[in-house]
N, CA, C and O atoms as CSV, one atom per row, in Angstrom:
chain,resi,resn,atom,element,x,y,z
A,1,MET,N,N,-16.279,4.159,-1.079
A,1,MET,CA,C,-17.623,3.682,-0.902
A,1,MET,C,C,-17.815,3.337,0.571
A,1,MET,O,O,-16.968,2.667,1.162
A,2,PRO,N,N,-18.901,3.778,1.162
A,2,PRO,CA,C,-19.144,3.471,2.567
A,2,PRO,C,C,-19.442,1.985,2.770
A,2,PRO,O,O,-19.991,1.319,1.892
A,3,LEU,N,N,-19.073,1.491,3.934
A,3,LEU,CA,C,-19.315,0.109,4.324
A,3,LEU,C,C,-20.344,0.129,5.438
A,3,LEU,O,O,-20.262,0.955,6.346
A,4,THR,N,N,-21.308,-0.770,5.375
A,4,THR,CA,C,-22.330,-0.839,6.419
A,4,THR,C,C,-21.960,-1.939,7.399
A,4,THR,O,O,-21.679,-3.067,6.996
A,5,SER,N,N,-21.958,-1.612,8.687
A,5,SER,CA,C,-21.626,-2.593,9.721
A,5,SER,C,C,-22.821,-3.501,9.976
A,5,SER,O,O,-23.907,-3.290,9.436
A,6,ALA,N,N,-22.603,-4.513,10.808
A,6,ALA,CA,C,-23.683,-5.437,11.174
A,6,ALA,C,C,-24.826,-4.721,11.885
A,6,ALA,O,O,-25.950,-5.220,11.924
A,7,TYR,N,N,-24.534,-3.546,12.446
A,7,TYR,CA,C,-25.550,-2.782,13.182
A,7,TYR,C,C,-26.213,-1.717,12.319
A,7,TYR,O,O,-26.987,-0.903,12.822
A,8,GLY,N,N,-25.912,-1.716,11.016
A,8,GLY,CA,C,-26.518,-0.759,10.118
A,8,GLY,C,C,-25.820,0.588,10.076
A,8,GLY,O,O,-26.311,1.517,9.435
A,9,LEU,N,N,-24.664,0.711,10.760
A,9,LEU,CA,C,-23.909,1.960,10.750
A,9,LEU,C,C,-23.046,2.035,9.496
A,9,LEU,O,O,-22.489,1.030,9.054
A,10,ILE,N,N,-22.943,3.205,8.942
A,10,ILE,CA,C,-22.086,3.390,7.770
A,10,ILE,C,C,-20.684,3.747,8.244
A,10,ILE,O,O,-20.492,4.689,9.014
A,11,ILE,N,N,-19.710,2.976,7.770
A,11,ILE,CA,C,-18.313,3.198,8.144
A,11,ILE,C,C,-17.555,3.687,6.914
A,11,ILE,O,O,-17.449,2.972,5.918
A,12,GLU,N,N,-17.035,4.894,6.987
A,12,GLU,CA,C,-16.241,5.450,5.887
A,12,GLU,C,C,-14.785,5.089,6.136
A,12,GLU,O,O,-14.269,5.309,7.232
A,13,MET,N,N,-14.120,4.536,5.128
A,13,MET,CA,C,-12.716,4.156,5.266
A,13,MET,C,C,-11.928,4.658,4.064
A,13,MET,O,O,-12.483,4.991,3.017
A,14,LYS,N,N,-10.595,4.698,4.259
A,14,LYS,CA,C,-9.716,5.001,3.143
A,14,LYS,C,C,-8.394,4.275,3.355
A,14,LYS,O,O,-8.043,3.894,4.472
A,15,ALA,N,N,-7.678,4.094,2.261
A,15,ALA,CA,C,-6.358,3.468,2.304
A,15,ALA,C,C,-5.316,4.566,2.181
A,15,ALA,O,O,-5.336,5.355,1.236
A,16,LEU,N,N,-4.408,4.608,3.141
A,16,LEU,CA,C,-3.288,5.545,3.090
A,16,LEU,C,C,-2.067,4.769,2.625
A,16,LEU,O,O,-1.665,3.794,3.260
A,17,ILE,N,N,-1.481,5.200,1.521
A,17,ILE,CA,C,-0.322,4.517,0.945
A,17,ILE,C,C,0.843,5.490,0.904
A,17,ILE,O,O,0.718,6.614,0.419
A,18,GLU,N,N,1.981,5.035,1.424
A,18,GLU,CA,C,3.204,5.838,1.393
A,18,GLU,C,C,4.318,4.984,0.813
A,18,GLU,O,O,4.544,3.858,1.255
A,19,ILE,N,N,5.022,5.534,-0.193
A,19,ILE,CA,C,6.129,4.829,-0.826
A,19,ILE,C,C,7.335,5.756,-0.846
A,19,ILE,O,O,7.296,6.837,-1.434
A,20,GLU,N,N,8.407,5.317,-0.194
A,20,GLU,CA,C,9.670,6.062,-0.195
A,20,GLU,C,C,10.431,5.726,-1.467
A,20,GLU,O,O,10.680,4.553,-1.749
A,21,MET,N,N,10.805,6.745,-2.241
A,21,MET,CA,C,11.447,6.519,-3.530
A,21,MET,C,C,12.877,7.055,-3.581
A,21,MET,O,O,13.419,7.247,-4.669
A,22,GLY,N,N,13.493,7.298,-2.431
A,22,GLY,CA,C,14.796,7.947,-2.416
A,22,GLY,C,C,15.980,7.020,-2.282
A,22,GLY,O,O,16.996,7.412,-1.709
A,23,ASN,N,N,15.887,5.792,-2.794
A,23,ASN,CA,C,17.043,4.909,-2.698
A,23,ASN,C,C,17.442,4.366,-4.070
A,23,ASN,O,O,16.787,4.646,-5.074
A,24,ALA,N,N,18.509,3.596,-4.099
A,24,ALA,CA,C,19.112,3.139,-5.353
A,24,ALA,C,C,18.172,2.298,-6.213
A,24,ALA,O,O,18.279,2.323,-7.440
A,25,ALA,N,N,17.262,1.560,-5.601
A,25,ALA,CA,C,16.369,0.701,-6.380
A,25,ALA,C,C,15.508,1.493,-7.358
A,25,ALA,O,O,15.055,0.947,-8.364
A,26,PHE,N,N,15.281,2.765,-7.078
A,26,PHE,CA,C,14.440,3.589,-7.938
A,26,PHE,C,C,15.214,4.233,-9.084
A,26,PHE,O,O,14.659,5.037,-9.834
A,27,GLY,N,N,16.479,3.888,-9.222
A,27,GLY,CA,C,17.253,4.266,-10.397
A,27,GLY,C,C,17.616,5.730,-10.486
A,27,GLY,O,O,17.458,6.506,-9.543
A,28,ASN,N,N,18.116,6.077,-11.672
A,28,ASN,CA,C,18.643,7.418,-11.917
A,28,ASN,C,C,17.858,8.205,-12.949
A,28,ASN,O,O,18.218,9.340,-13.264
A,29,ASN,N,N,16.794,7.624,-13.481
A,29,ASN,CA,C,16.008,8.357,-14.477
A,29,ASN,C,C,14.527,8.013,-14.312
A,29,ASN,O,O,14.162,7.136,-13.530
A,30,GLU,N,N,13.697,8.714,-15.054
A,30,GLU,CA,C,12.243,8.552,-14.896
A,30,GLU,C,C,11.772,7.143,-15.230
A,30,GLU,O,O,10.905,6.607,-14.542
A,31,ALA,N,N,12.326,6.537,-16.270
A,31,ALA,CA,C,11.900,5.193,-16.671
A,31,ALA,C,C,12.195,4.175,-15.572
A,31,ALA,O,O,11.339,3.354,-15.241
A,32,GLU,N,N,13.404,4.224,-15.003
A,32,GLU,CA,C,13.761,3.299,-13.927
A,32,GLU,C,C,12.896,3.534,-12.697
A,32,GLU,O,O,12.468,2.586,-12.039
A,33,ARG,N,N,12.643,4.796,-12.393
A,33,ARG,CA,C,11.832,5.153,-11.230
A,33,ARG,C,C,10.405,4.620,-11.382
A,33,ARG,O,O,9.848,4.041,-10.449
A,34,LEU,N,N,9.826,4.820,-12.556
A,34,LEU,CA,C,8.457,4.357,-12.790
A,34,LEU,C,C,8.367,2.834,-12.796
A,34,LEU,O,O,7.388,2.269,-12.308
A,35,PHE,N,N,9.382,2.166,-13.345
A,35,PHE,CA,C,9.396,0.709,-13.352
A,35,PHE,C,C,9.413,0.168,-11.920
A,35,PHE,O,O,8.636,-0.727,-11.588
A,36,GLU,N,N,10.282,0.698,-11.083
A,36,GLU,CA,C,10.366,0.242,-9.695
A,36,GLU,C,C,9.097,0.597,-8.924
A,36,GLU,O,O,8.626,-0.198,-8.110
A,37,LEU,N,N,8.545,1.775,-9.169
A,37,LEU,CA,C,7.307,2.181,-8.507
A,37,LEU,C,C,6.187,1.208,-8.835
A,37,LEU,O,O,5.411,0.830,-7.958
A,38,ARG,N,N,6.101,0.805,-10.085
A,38,ARG,CA,C,5.077,-0.167,-10.477
A,38,ARG,C,C,5.294,-1.500,-9.765
A,38,ARG,O,O,4.343,-2.096,-9.260
A,39,GLN,N,N,6.535,-1.967,-9.722
A,39,GLN,CA,C,6.846,-3.233,-9.060
A,39,GLN,C,C,6.472,-3.190,-7.571
A,39,GLN,O,O,5.856,-4.120,-7.052
A,40,VAL,N,N,6.847,-2.114,-6.904
A,40,VAL,CA,C,6.567,-1.977,-5.473
A,40,VAL,C,C,5.060,-1.891,-5.229
A,40,VAL,O,O,4.546,-2.504,-4.293
A,41,THR,N,N,4.363,-1.140,-6.058
A,41,THR,CA,C,2.910,-0.994,-5.908
A,41,THR,C,C,2.212,-2.339,-6.075
A,41,THR,O,O,1.306,-2.671,-5.310
A,42,GLU,N,N,2.633,-3.110,-7.073
A,42,GLU,CA,C,2.037,-4.431,-7.274
A,42,GLU,C,C,2.308,-5.348,-6.079
A,42,GLU,O,O,1.420,-6.083,-5.645
A,43,ARG,N,N,3.536,-5.307,-5.546
A,43,ARG,CA,C,3.864,-6.115,-4.369
A,43,ARG,C,C,3.018,-5.698,-3.166
A,43,ARG,O,O,2.548,-6.542,-2.403
A,44,LEU,N,N,2.831,-4.396,-3.008
A,44,LEU,CA,C,2.048,-3.890,-1.890
A,44,LEU,C,C,0.613,-4.412,-1.946
A,44,LEU,O,O,0.079,-4.871,-0.936
A,45,ILE,N,N,-0.002,-4.342,-3.105
A,45,ILE,CA,C,-1.384,-4.817,-3.246
A,45,ILE,C,C,-1.449,-6.335,-3.076
A,45,ILE,O,O,-2.381,-6.848,-2.456
A,46,ASP,N,N,-0.466,-7.056,-3.623
A,46,ASP,CA,C,-0.424,-8.512,-3.426
A,46,ASP,C,C,-0.317,-8.847,-1.939
A,46,ASP,O,O,-1.021,-9.731,-1.450
A,47,ASN,N,N,0.554,-8.149,-1.224
A,47,ASN,CA,C,0.731,-8.397,0.204
A,47,ASN,C,C,-0.534,-8.059,0.989
A,47,ASN,O,O,-0.913,-8.787,1.907
A,48,ALA,N,N,-1.185,-6.953,0.628
A,48,ALA,CA,C,-2.424,-6.563,1.299
A,48,ALA,C,C,-3.504,-7.615,1.074
A,48,ALA,O,O,-4.295,-7.901,1.973
A,49,THR,N,N,-3.535,-8.184,-0.110
A,49,THR,CA,C,-4.508,-9.234,-0.421
A,49,THR,C,C,-4.218,-10.489,0.390
A,49,THR,O,O,-5.141,-11.118,0.908
A,50,GLN,N,N,-2.950,-10.857,0.506
A,50,GLN,CA,C,-2.583,-12.062,1.268
A,50,GLN,C,C,-2.974,-11.967,2.736
A,50,GLN,O,O,-3.400,-12.954,3.335
A,51,VAL,N,N,-2.830,-10.778,3.314
A,51,VAL,CA,C,-3.180,-10.633,4.739
A,51,VAL,C,C,-4.610,-10.122,4.937
A,51,VAL,O,O,-5.028,-9.848,6.062
A,52,MET,N,N,-5.347,-9.998,3.845
A,52,MET,CA,C,-6.741,-9.537,3.884
A,52,MET,C,C,-6.870,-8.172,4.555
A,52,MET,O,O,-7.737,-7.978,5.407
A,53,ALA,N,N,-6.012,-7.227,4.174
A,53,ALA,CA,C,-6.062,-5.868,4.730
A,53,ALA,C,C,-7.239,-5.127,4.112
A,53,ALA,O,O,-7.120,-4.548,3.032
A,54,ALA,N,N,-8.375,-5.149,4.801
A,54,ALA,CA,C,-9.579,-4.560,4.234
A,54,ALA,C,C,-10.432,-3.799,5.242
A,54,ALA,O,O,-11.468,-3.244,4.879
A,55,LYS,N,N,-10.006,-3.768,6.507
A,55,LYS,CA,C,-10.810,-3.049,7.504
A,55,LYS,C,C,-9.918,-2.082,8.269
A,55,LYS,O,O,-8.694,-2.213,8.269
A,56,ALA,N,N,-10.536,-1.126,8.910
A,56,ALA,CA,C,-9.787,-0.109,9.653
A,56,ALA,C,C,-8.834,-0.774,10.637
A,56,ALA,O,O,-9.211,-1.682,11.378
A,57,GLY,N,N,-7.594,-0.301,10.624
A,57,GLY,CA,C,-6.564,-0.847,11.488
A,57,GLY,C,C,-5.648,-1.833,10.787
A,57,GLY,O,O,-4.574,-2.148,11.299
A,58,ASP,N,N,-6.053,-2.326,9.622
A,58,ASP,CA,C,-5.220,-3.279,8.895
A,58,ASP,C,C,-4.035,-2.568,8.245
A,58,ASP,O,O,-4.070,-1.363,7.994
A,59,TYR,N,N,-2.991,-3.346,7.981
A,59,TYR,CA,C,-1.717,-2.797,7.523
A,59,TYR,C,C,-1.036,-3.799,6.598
A,59,TYR,O,O,-1.159,-5.009,6.784
A,60,ALA,N,N,-0.316,-3.288,5.603
A,60,ALA,CA,C,0.521,-4.124,4.742
A,60,ALA,C,C,1.752,-3.311,4.362
A,60,ALA,O,O,1.746,-2.083,4.436
A,61,SER,N,N,2.807,-4.010,3.954
A,61,SER,CA,C,4.019,-3.330,3.520
A,61,SER,C,C,4.613,-4.090,2.342
A,61,SER,O,O,4.199,-5.209,2.038
A,62,ALA,N,N,5.600,-3.463,1.674
A,62,ALA,CA,C,6.277,-4.104,0.543
A,62,ALA,C,C,7.708,-3.600,0.454
A,62,ALA,O,O,8.045,-2.516,0.930
A,63,GLN,N,N,8.532,-4.419,-0.169
A,63,GLN,CA,C,9.945,-4.099,-0.325
A,63,GLN,C,C,10.269,-3.768,-1.777
A,63,GLN,O,O,9.566,-4.182,-2.698
A,64,ASP,N,N,11.357,-3.009,-1.960
A,64,ASP,CA,C,11.853,-2.736,-3.308
A,64,ASP,C,C,12.709,-3.915,-3.768
A,64,ASP,O,O,12.858,-4.889,-3.030
A,65,THR,N,N,13.269,-3.844,-4.965
A,65,THR,CA,C,14.061,-4.957,-5.497
A,65,THR,C,C,15.344,-5.185,-4.709
A,65,THR,O,O,15.953,-6.249,-4.828
A,66,ASN,N,N,15.767,-4.213,-3.908
A,66,ASN,CA,C,16.947,-4.386,-3.061
A,66,ASN,C,C,16.606,-4.953,-1.686
A,66,ASN,O,O,17.504,-5.187,-0.877
A,67,GLY,N,N,15.328,-5.176,-1.414
A,67,GLY,CA,C,14.913,-5.757,-0.148
A,67,GLY,C,C,14.590,-4.760,0.947
A,67,GLY,O,O,14.317,-5.153,2.081
A,68,ASN,N,N,14.617,-3.482,0.627
A,68,ASN,CA,C,14.286,-2.449,1.618
A,68,ASN,C,C,12.771,-2.267,1.709
A,68,ASN,O,O,12.093,-2.192,0.685
A,69,THR,N,N,12.241,-2.197,2.926
A,69,THR,CA,C,10.815,-1.914,3.089
A,69,THR,C,C,10.590,-0.444,2.774
A,69,THR,O,O,11.055,0.435,3.501
A,70,VAL,N,N,9.874,-0.181,1.685
A,70,VAL,CA,C,9.682,1.194,1.213
A,70,VAL,C,C,8.219,1.582,1.077
A,70,VAL,O,O,7.908,2.757,0.881
A,71,ALA,N,N,7.311,0.607,1.180
A,71,ALA,CA,C,5.893,0.905,0.971
A,71,ALA,C,C,5.068,0.446,2.160
A,71,ALA,O,O,5.291,-0.628,2.719
A,72,LYS,N,N,4.112,1.282,2.532
A,72,LYS,CA,C,3.209,0.968,3.639
A,72,LYS,C,C,1.787,1.330,3.236
A,72,LYS,O,O,1.543,2.355,2.599
A,73,LEU,N,N,0.862,0.471,3.621
A,73,LEU,CA,C,-0.552,0.720,3.375
A,73,LEU,C,C,-1.271,0.558,4.713
A,73,LEU,O,O,-1.123,-0.460,5.389
A,74,HIS,N,N,-2.037,1.557,5.080
A,74,HIS,CA,C,-2.838,1.525,6.320
A,74,HIS,C,C,-4.297,1.765,5.919
A,74,HIS,O,O,-4.593,2.679,5.150
A,75,ILE,N,N,-5.180,0.958,6.432
A,75,ILE,CA,C,-6.621,1.183,6.256
A,75,ILE,C,C,-7.095,1.942,7.497
A,75,ILE,O,O,-6.887,1.487,8.622
A,76,VAL,N,N,-7.724,3.084,7.293
A,76,VAL,CA,C,-8.172,3.921,8.409
A,76,VAL,C,C,-9.616,4.341,8.197
A,76,VAL,O,O,-10.110,4.393,7.070
A,77,GLU,N,N,-10.287,4.642,9.315
A,77,GLU,CA,C,-11.631,5.224,9.210
A,77,GLU,C,C,-11.488,6.668,8.786
A,77,GLU,O,O,-10.554,7.356,9.199
A,78,ASP,N,N,-12.389,7.117,7.982
A,78,ASP,CA,C,-12.340,8.488,7.458
A,78,ASP,C,C,-13.158,9.411,8.330
A,78,ASP,O,O,-13.242,10.607,8.055
C-alpha cells in the first residue's frame, strides 16, 4: 500500500526479508526446519516492532535458537 508523505507525495515501499536456513538450528527434516523458520520469523517481526522499522532505510534482524543471526529485514523504497 502506498504511503503519502507530508508533502502529498506517494511513497511506495516494500520489506525485503532474507533468512539463512543452512545451519544446525534448522534441523534435519521438514518439521524441524519449519518449526525453526516460524520461530525466527516471529522473532524478526517482534524485533522490527521494537525498533519501529516502518520507513525506508529501517532494518531489523533475528537470531536462531543457537544464537546465530540468520534473519534480516530491510525496508526499502520501491
